[in-house]
N, C-alpha and C positions, 0 to 999 in steps of 0.2 A: 504495499499500498505509501503510497505517494504521502507523506505528511504535509497539506495544507494549515501553516497554525492560523493568518489571517482568513481561512473559507474555512476552519476552524472554528473559531469566532466567528465568524458572520454570518453562521448559518446561511453556508454553500452549497445551492442544489445540490451542487457535483458528491459532497462529501458523502458516505453514508461508509459507517462498519460493518463487519461483520461477526460476528458472535466473539471470537478470537482477539481484538482489536479492543474490541466495548471491554472483555475482562480485562483485559488486559492497562488501561485508558483508565478504569474508574480504581484498580487498584492502584495503584502510577496518584493517580488526584487522593487521595485515601490521606496514600504515603508524605502529599505532597502537604498536604492541609492540618495532618498532625504535626511535624516538623513548622510549619511556620506558628500553629498556634504555639505551641513552646517555644519557638528560639521569641518569641512575644510579650510570654507568661515570664519568660528570664532576665527581660530586658524590660518589663514591664510598663511600655508602650504598648494600651489593646487598642486603643485606634489605630493601626500595623497589622494587628493582628483579623479583625473585621472587615478591613482593607484588600490584604489578599485571601481572606474565606472569604469575602465578593468574589473576588476573582477566579476563586476555584470553585465556588458555586455557577457560574457564568460560567468558563468551562464544562465545568456536567452536561451542565443542562445543552450542550451541542450535545452530545459525547448521545445525551439518549432520542435530545430530534436524527444526528446521523443514523443513528442504529435501529429509531422505528423506521425513519428511510428505507431504506431496508432490509425490512420487515415488511418493504409496498407501503405504506401510509406516507403518504405524501397533505395531505388537505391538514390546516393547521389544528380544525378540533380535533381528531387524531391526534394530536400530538397531545394540544391541552390538556383532553382526557385520559390519554397514559401516564402524562405526568403526576395531576391532579387528584385520582384514583391508584395511587403508589404499588397495591401490593401487583397490578396486574400490568401496569408494567416496565413493573421490575422484573415479570415471567413475563414478562417477550422481551426484552432486552436482553434479559441473563441465560436464557432457559430455550425461545422459540430458535431454530434455524431463520434463516434467508427467507423471502417469498420468494417462486420460483417462476 
């Protein structure tokens, strides 16, 4: 997969992720978020942790949208419903294969 960070962060239509890519990205973002929170706690500046958590949250949302695109969903409402109804969105992103 050709990684295009700008396309990822701007929800580009050409970005979609396979199951393996979603898992790798999710694990990486969780680790990054934990490290940022620890560093922000050590230096005692909560705003830094908050800003970095928002950035990681945005990247996570983009990852979910890319994975749902790979599952065959292109409608904005499909994204919203699956992200709001978290357990179903998680099942679709984490365990179901790509759309044929």
